[in-house]
C-alpha positions as CSV (number, residue, x, y, z in Angstrom):
1,M,10.1,-14.9,-22.9
2,E,7.1,-12.9,-21.8
3,W,7.7,-13.7,-18.1
4,V,11.3,-12.3,-18.5
5,I,10.0,-9.1,-19.9
6,T,7.3,-8.8,-17.2
7,G,10.0,-9.5,-14.6
8,I,12.3,-6.8,-16.0
9,V,9.4,-4.3,-15.9
10,L,8.6,-5.2,-12.3
11,V,12.3,-4.8,-11.3
12,L,12.4,-1.4,-13.1
13,I,9.2,-0.3,-11.3
14,A,10.8,-1.4,-8.0
15,V,14.0,0.5,-8.6
16,L,12.3,3.6,-9.8
17,S,10.0,3.7,-6.8
18,C,12.9,3.4,-4.4
19,V,15.2,6.0,-5.8
20,H,12.9,9.1,-5.9
21,F,14.5,10.3,-9.2
22,G,12.4,12.5,-11.4
23,L,8.8,13.3,-12.0
24,F,8.0,9.8,-13.3
25,S,9.4,8.2,-10.2
26,Q,7.4,10.5,-7.9
27,Q,4.2,9.6,-9.7
28,L,5.0,5.9,-9.6
29,I,5.6,6.1,-5.9
30,N,2.3,7.9,-5.5
31,L,0.6,5.2,-7.5
32,I,2.0,2.5,-5.2
33,R,1.1,4.6,-2.2
34,F,-2.5,4.8,-3.4
35,F,-2.8,1.0,-3.0
36,V,-0.6,0.2,0.0
37,G,-0.1,3.6,1.7
38,D,3.0,4.5,3.6
39,S,4.5,1.0,3.4
40,H,5.3,1.6,-0.3
41,Y,9.0,0.8,0.2
42,L,8.1,-2.7,1.4
43,A,5.7,-3.2,-1.5
44,S,8.5,-2.0,-3.9
45,I,10.9,-4.6,-2.5
46,V,8.3,-7.3,-2.9
47,L,7.7,-6.2,-6.5
48,G,11.4,-6.3,-7.2
49,L,11.8,-9.8,-5.7
50,V,8.8,-11.1,-7.7
51,G,10.4,-9.6,-10.8
52,L,13.7,-11.2,-10.1
53,V,12.1,-14.6,-9.7
54,M,10.4,-14.1,-13.1
55,V,13.6,-13.1,-14.8
56,I,15.6,-16.0,-13.3
57,Y,13.1,-18.8,-13.7
58,N,11.2,-17.5,-16.7
59,Q,7.9,-18.3,-15.0
60,P,5.7,-16.5,-12.4
61,P,6.5,-17.3,-8.8
62,R,4.5,-20.1,-7.3
63,F,3.3,-19.3,-3.8
64,W,2.7,-22.2,-1.6
65,P,-0.2,-22.1,0.8
66,K,2.0,-20.9,3.7
67,K,3.4,-18.0,1.6
68,R,-0.1,-17.1,0.5
69,K,-1.1,-16.9,4.2
70,R,1.9,-14.6,4.8
71,I,0.9,-12.3,2.0
72,R,-2.7,-12.2,3.3
73,D,-1.5,-11.4,6.8
74,F,0.7,-8.6,5.5
75,L,-2.3,-7.0,3.6
76,F,-4.7,-7.4,6.5
77,R,-2.4,-6.5,9.4
78,F,0.0,-3.8,8.3
79,T,-1.9,-1.7,5.9
80,P,-4.8,-1.0,8.3
81,L,-2.3,-0.2,11.0
82,G,-1.0,2.6,8.8
83,K,-4.6,3.8,8.4
84,F,-5.2,3.8,12.2
85,S,-2.1,5.9,12.8
86,C,-2.7,8.4,10.0
87,F,-6.2,9.6,10.5
88,Q,-6.5,10.1,14.2
89,S,-9.2,12.7,14.2
90,N,-12.6,12.3,15.6
91,D,-14.3,12.8,12.2
92,D,-16.7,10.3,10.7
93,P,-14.8,7.1,10.0
94,S,-17.0,6.3,7.1
95,M,-15.4,9.2,5.2
96,I,-11.9,7.7,5.4
97,C,-11.8,6.7,1.7
98,Q,-12.8,10.3,0.8
99,R,-9.9,11.6,2.9
100,L,-7.5,9.2,1.3
101,L,-8.6,10.2,-2.2
102,T,-8.3,13.9,-1.3
103,S,-4.8,13.5,0.2
104,I,-3.4,11.3,-2.5
105,G,-5.0,13.5,-5.2
106,E,-3.1,16.5,-3.7
107,E,0.1,14.4,-3.8
108,F,-0.4,13.5,-7.5
109,S,-1.0,17.2,-8.3
110,R,2.1,18.3,-6.5
111,A,4.1,15.3,-7.8
112,Q,5.8,15.1,-4.4
113,I,5.6,13.0,-1.3
114,T,4.7,15.4,1.5
115,T,1.9,14.0,3.6
116,K,1.1,10.6,5.1
117,V,-1.7,8.6,3.4
118,G,-1.9,5.8,6.0
119,G,-2.6,2.3,4.8
120,G,-3.7,3.3,1.3
121,F,-6.8,2.0,-0.5
122,I,-6.4,-1.5,0.8
123,G,-6.1,-0.3,4.4
124,S,-9.0,2.2,4.2
125,M,-11.4,-0.4,2.7
126,F,-10.4,-2.9,5.4
127,Y,-10.8,-0.2,8.1
128,Q,-14.3,0.6,6.9
129,L,-15.2,-3.1,7.0
130,I,-14.0,-3.7,10.6
131,F,-14.9,-0.3,12.1
132,P,-18.6,-1.2,12.8
133,I,-17.5,-4.1,14.9
134,F,-15.7,-1.7,17.4
135,R,-17.9,1.3,17.0
136,Y,-19.7,1.2,20.3
137,R,-17.1,-0.5,22.4
138,R,-15.7,1.3,25.4
139,F,-12.1,0.8,24.3
140,R,-12.7,2.5,21.0
141,S,-10.4,5.4,21.8
142,N,-7.5,3.0,22.6
143,I,-7.7,1.1,19.3
144,F,-8.7,3.6,16.6
145,Y,-8.0,7.1,17.9
């Protein structure tokens, strides 16, 4: 029974984060945007599907190794791409987490969705991990800026 309740909560979170209705919904969207960034609709759909599976089967979804690889690919490919396209300035790339926290903090205080936050916390952490690899390359401007 606890999996059904958890599934219902996940479905409610997914629905509320897709409809943009009220202050609670806006803050919920900002919370999801903090983690996955501008791909929050896709994350909400995934949360809703996982919740539906929990309600229907009364157990958590079992991800086979192929599906685990797809989830990992989503996290490591799409969220950093949002980060690359969001902060295209020539500032210090090591400050990208600070810029994320500043922009999402302003969004929380306004309780609205007005600015892009890129790939969220996951994307900014991954961006900071892989940036030193490409820092001194000649094609740096083509990839990151």
